[in-house]
C-alpha angles and dihedrals in degrees: 000000000000116000128214088233090069090060110079092182123070134153094183096105093059090054091053095045095049093043094050092045095054092041090054090050091050092046090051094052093046090050091051090046093052091046090051094049097041102036109021103032097019089210112112119176142192090265089063091056090050094050089050090053089047089055091048091053091044090055088049090053091052091051091048092049090051088052089051089055088053089054096047112288106149094026129095113272095231091062093061125095119232089254093052092046092051093047091047092053093045091053090046090054091053092044093056091053093047090048093055092045092052093045091052091050092053094050094045091048091054093048093049088050088054089053089051093052109033120067102176108115097225091049092049092049090051091050092049091051092050090045093054093046093048092047094050098045091044090055091049091048093051093048091048089052092051095047098034088125134033115248093027095230091057085083090074102015109063091166090081108114101190127093108310142157141168134208119249097275094192092057091043095051095047095045090050092047091050093050089047092055093045092051090048090054092047092051090047095050099038099081098038098089091052092045093048091055095054115125095234136126110272094251093052093045092052089048093052092047091047092055091052091043090058084083084077087077087071089056090053091050091049091052092048089049089053091067092050090052090055091051093053093041092062096035126117089192100057100169091053098043096041091073092090095050092046092049096046091047091059093042093049094047096047092044089055091051091048094049091048089059099047099084091055093048090068088083092049091052093046090052101047103018104031095160091065090066097034090255126140133182131199134173130212133201088258088063091245116153125206123197120185120194118174108313097344129093117202124194119194121191122191117238124203118268089252087075093060097256096302122172120197120210143180128201128187132190128183116192132156091351094306121114120208122193122193120186136163148110134288115215120196124194128175124226092262094047093047092045092055090052101052104009093249132099127213122227094208097076117229114031112208123191122185117198111193141170125210125215121190123203105196090190132011109272095020123125112265124257107221125208129204121275118257137182126242140155137276115279097009129063091187108047108046119201114240130189112246 
């Protein structure tokens, strides 16, 4: 039996270090996201459950990759014993399946978050189409990975002498990688028309679009991983040359998880680090809160419980000589309260509706031009939260 001590060359440690580093980053952002949704916003959604499951499977992938290193990943194939080689391939087979499951969870979580945020019909139809396509091809990919060989254990046990066969793994890997990149691009582009039409100051609009565009990092990681797949597909020293593919798989997956959490973390930053977003808060003896974001000033006054937890507010913006006043009332109702009203409960916790009215003053001293009232969500007058 060959021993690892006889192999003076090993790249296994770099796989473990990079994998653990990016997994810790992803775990941190998911933890902050869940804290924001559960504690600050009190509005968790299905996408939060999915991103948590994506993190769990990503951690599993990191553990499996570490186990692969134990069985020879990063060492030359001819230094491995038959037992090490078999265990390495068996762990690789499980790792591929876990990778595709986690990748699917990340993509579906992002698309469900889009459905929660965007209300424009064309945008929602586009998101539903992408969601169906991603779900179907992800299921096919996972099944193909499970049954890549017949019998299944022939993937790692080539000593089997009975009837056996395997799919063309090179073609399978590259077709899956291509579909993965195309779906990443579709998810990246899908919200851009809606974001570009937001009625926001230019700086804020660019900022919002930039946060969503960070998902493009996942596309870059997927493309870089594509080259590593080619290297291992033509290799005669698989355990040595698979280091790149294993590393990029963990980096790509954890980058996707991190990017999926960034839009939600805006609320965490505004709560604990308000200066980073140009936001300030102050309290008065009358228990009146003021929140300033960009050019707007928002005043929130507590109302007695008898008024069903209503908060009044007023916002004002002065730009290019035109003054814009926005005032209204936020109404909060819990699942149980809402359920008693209409017979239906909501799975997203606290439902917040903001009814507001906009008055425009074309010139100082002119009579106001009043717009119709509309409904939107807590914390954002531009991106209303919708139930999927």
